[in-house]
C-alpha positions in Angstrom: 112.1 179.6 63.3 115.2 180.3 65.4 113.3 181.2 68.0 111.1 178.1 68.2 114.4 175.9 67.9 115.9 177.9 70.8 112.8 177.0 73.1 112.7 173.5 71.9 116.1 172.9 72.9 115.8 174.7 76.2 112.7 172.5 77.0 114.7 169.3 76.4 117.6 170.4 78.6 115.1 171.4 81.5 113.3 168.1 81.1 117.0 166.0 81.1 117.6 168.4 84.2 114.5 168.4 86.3 112.2 165.1 84.8 112.0 162.2 87.0 114.4 159.6 86.0 113.4 156.1 84.3 115.1 153.0 84.6 115.0 149.5 82.9 113.3 146.8 84.6 115.8 144.0 85.4 115.1 140.2 85.1 114.1 139.0 88.3 111.9 135.8 87.6 113.4 132.9 89.6 114.8 135.2 92.0 113.6 136.0 95.4 111.6 138.7 97.3 114.8 140.2 98.7 116.5 140.6 95.3 113.3 142.3 94.0 113.6 144.8 96.9 117.3 145.6 96.4 116.5 146.5 92.6 113.6 148.6 93.8 115.2 150.2 96.4 118.3 151.4 93.8 115.7 153.1 91.8 113.0 154.3 94.3 110.5 152.0 93.2 107.4 151.5 95.5 107.5 147.7 95.8 103.9 145.8 96.0 104.1 142.0 96.3 101.3 139.6 95.3 101.5 136.0 95.6 100.2 133.1 93.5 100.4 129.3 92.8 102.6 128.8 89.6 103.6 125.4 88.1 106.3 127.4 86.1 107.9 128.6 89.1 107.0 126.1 91.7 109.4 126.8 94.4 107.8 129.0 97.1 109.3 132.6 97.3 110.5 132.7 93.9 109.3 135.7 91.6 107.0 134.3 88.9 106.8 137.9 87.0 106.9 141.5 87.6 105.0 144.3 86.1 106.3 146.2 84.3 108.0 143.1 82.6 111.7 142.9 82.3 113.1 145.3 79.7 110.4 148.0 80.3 111.0 151.5 81.7 109.9 152.7 84.8 110.1 156.0 86.3 111.4 156.4 90.0 108.5 156.6 92.9 106.6 154.4 90.5 104.8 151.3 91.6 106.4 148.1 90.9 104.5 144.9 91.1 106.3 141.8 92.0 104.3 138.5 91.8 105.8 135.7 94.2 105.2 131.9 94.0 103.4 130.2 96.7 104.5 126.6 95.3 102.8 124.9 92.3 99.1 125.1 91.4 96.9 122.5 93.5 95.6 119.4 91.6 92.2 118.3 92.1 91.8 114.7 93.2 89.9 112.7 90.3 87.3 109.9 91.1 89.0 106.8 89.8 86.9 103.9 91.4 85.7 101.4 88.7 88.7 102.0 86.2 91.2 99.9 85.0 94.4 100.1 86.8 96.1 101.6 83.7 93.3 104.2 83.3 93.8 105.3 86.9 97.2 105.2 87.1 97.1 107.5 83.8 94.3 110.0 85.1 97.0 110.5 88.4 99.9 110.8 86.2 98.0 113.6 84.1 97.8 115.7 87.3 101.3 114.9 88.5 99.7 112.7 91.5 101.9 109.6 92.4 100.3 106.1 92.3 101.7 103.5 94.8 101.6 100.1 94.1 97.9 98.7 94.5 96.8 96.8 97.2 95.1 93.6 95.7 91.9 92.3 97.3 89.2 89.9 96.7 85.8 91.4 95.6 82.8 89.7 94.9 81.2 92.3 92.6 84.2 94.2 91.3 85.9 92.5 88.0 89.6 91.5 88.1 91.6 94.6 87.4 89.6 97.2 88.3 90.1 99.7 91.2 87.9 99.1 94.2 88.8 102.3 96.4 91.5 104.7 96.8 92.9 107.0 99.3 95.6 109.4 100.2 97.8 108.1 103.1 98.9 111.3 104.3 95.1 112.4 104.8 92.4 109.3 104.8 89.8 112.1 105.1 90.3 113.7 101.4 88.1 112.5 98.9 87.5 113.1 94.9 87.5 117.0 94.3 89.8 117.9 97.0 92.8 119.9 96.2 96.2 118.5 96.8 99.8 119.3 95.8 101.7 117.6 92.5 103.4 114.3 94.0 100.7 113.4 96.4 100.9 109.6 97.0 97.3 107.8 96.3 97.2 104.5 97.2 94.7 102.5 95.0 92.8 99.2 96.0 92.7 96.5 93.0 90.1 93.7 92.4 91.5 90.5 92.0 87.8 89.1 91.5 86.0 86.5 93.8 87.7 84.8 96.7 88.2 81.2 96.2 86.3 78.6 97.8 87.2 75.9 99.8 85.4 73.0 98.3 83.3 71.3 101.0 83.1 67.6 102.1 80.0 66.3 100.3 80.5 62.4 100.7 77.7 61.0 102.8 75.3 63.7 101.6 72.1 63.4 99.6 72.2 65.3 96.4 69.8 67.8 98.0 72.2 68.3 101.0 75.0 68.9 98.3 73.5 71.1 95.9 72.5 73.3 98.6 76.1 73.6 100.1 77.6 74.0 96.8 75.0 76.6 96.4 75.6 78.6 99.3 79.0 79.1 97.8 78.1 79.7 94.1 79.7 76.3 93.3 78.1 74.1 90.5 77.2 70.8 91.3 77.4 68.3 88.7 76.0 64.6 89.6 77.3 61.5 87.6 75.6 58.1 87.2 75.0 56.4 90.3 76.9 53.3 91.3 76.6 50.5 93.5 78.0 50.4 97.0 77.8 48.2 99.6 79.0 50.1 102.3 76.9 53.7 101.3 73.3 53.7 101.7 71.0 54.5 98.5 70.7 58.2 97.6 74.2 59.6 99.5 77.4 60.5 98.0 80.0 58.0 97.3 82.8 60.1 96.3 83.8 63.9 95.0 86.2 65.6 93.0 87.9 68.1 93.5 88.8 66.6 97.1 87.5 68.6 100.1 89.4 71.5 101.1 91.1 72.3 97.7 90.5 75.9 96.7 88.5 76.6 93.3 87.3 79.6 91.7 83.8 80.5 92.3 81.4 79.1 89.8 83.7 75.9 89.6 82.3 72.6 89.2 82.1 69.7 91.8 81.5 66.4 90.3 79.6 64.0 92.9 78.4 60.3 92.4 75.7 59.0 94.5 75.2 55.5 95.8 72.6 53.5 94.0 73.0 51.1 97.4 73.9 47.4 97.2 73.5 45.7 93.8 70.9 43.3 94.6 69.2 40.8 92.8 65.7 38.6 93.6 66.4 34.8 94.2 64.7 33.0 91.5 61.9 30.4 92.0 63.8 26.9 92.1 60.9 24.8 92.8 60.9 21.3 90.7 64.5 22.2 89.6 67.4 19.8 89.6 71.0 20.7 90.4 71.7 21.7 86.8 68.5 23.5 86.4 68.9 25.5 89.5 72.3 26.6 88.3 71.2 28.0 85.4 68.7 29.9 86.9 70.8 31.4 89.3 73.7 32.2 87.2 70.8 34.0 85.0 69.5 35.9 87.7 73.2 36.9 88.7 73.7 34.5 91.6 75.8 31.3 91.9 75.8 28.1 93.4 77.7 27.5 97.0 77.6 24.3 98.8 75.5 21.5 97.5 73.9 18.6 100.0 71.7 15.6 99.3 71.1 13.9 95.9 72.8 16.1 93.2 70.0 14.4 90.6 67.2 14.8 93.3 64.9 17.8 93.5 65.4 20.9 95.1 64.4 21.1 98.7 65.6 24.5 100.2 68.3 27.5 99.6 70.2 29.4 102.4 72.9 31.8 102.7 75.3 31.6 105.5 72.9 29.5 107.1 69.9 31.5 106.8 67.1 30.1 104.7 66.0 32.3 101.6 63.1 32.0 99.7 62.2 33.1 95.9 62.0 36.8 95.3 64.3 37.9 98.5 66.8 40.5 97.4 70.7 39.5 97.5 73.5 40.9 96.8 74.5 40.2 93.3 77.0 37.2 93.0 76.1 35.8 96.2 76.6 32.0 96.7 73.4 30.0 97.6 73.5 26.9 99.3 71.2 24.3 98.1 69.7 21.2 99.3 68.6 18.3 97.2 66.8 14.7 97.9 
């Protein structure tokens, strides 16, 4: 037993005097390659450098980790692996077309991408508030699926709905022509009951609202009033009447007595308007004074 103890002591002494020294690995995370090489040189470690991307150590050139890790022992002459950052991990560009602005900004923020203030455009198909398209200002060729650095700026193009329409001038058109004009602009034509007009021919539009040139939304209603033409009534038959009877017939027809010549108690002879003879059944503007001759 004494001999075995002596041999063990000699062995430990030999290992201590002639064994490979070991040293504790220092904490190098966040430091640069030069620091790692300096430590390795002190302990005669063989440095092996590898590079990768890391969000934990996003600064290029900083040490992400070592193998063995800090606190472990490593014998002199042994390999010492140092992992150095090439920068943050790349982000895959998401497809945000068709998303609402809030959804698109959330998708970009989750990937640490920067949404620039959106550019707004009119779009006939895409609802208001929805992304029509997007791009990377620093590289217009990039599309969804490409990899970019965090913080990359993304320009969103946002729909504000259909472009406003300038109301066309419809006065003087027929209802059919007005309907074609408004239909081309995707506006609704509302036709109100016609009105009589001395100036606008029957079938043409007298008025409209809103006024021409005003901007309205797609689908807005344009109200028009067509002309019924002159408010004309037929001249009634005055044959065999006296003045009193003729007056009654004219007023019932919507006309009135103008100048009267001859015997007011006599029989009707003729009627005229502005010197032009009129006959029973002729169409005359309502309210026109009819000059009469009696004998």
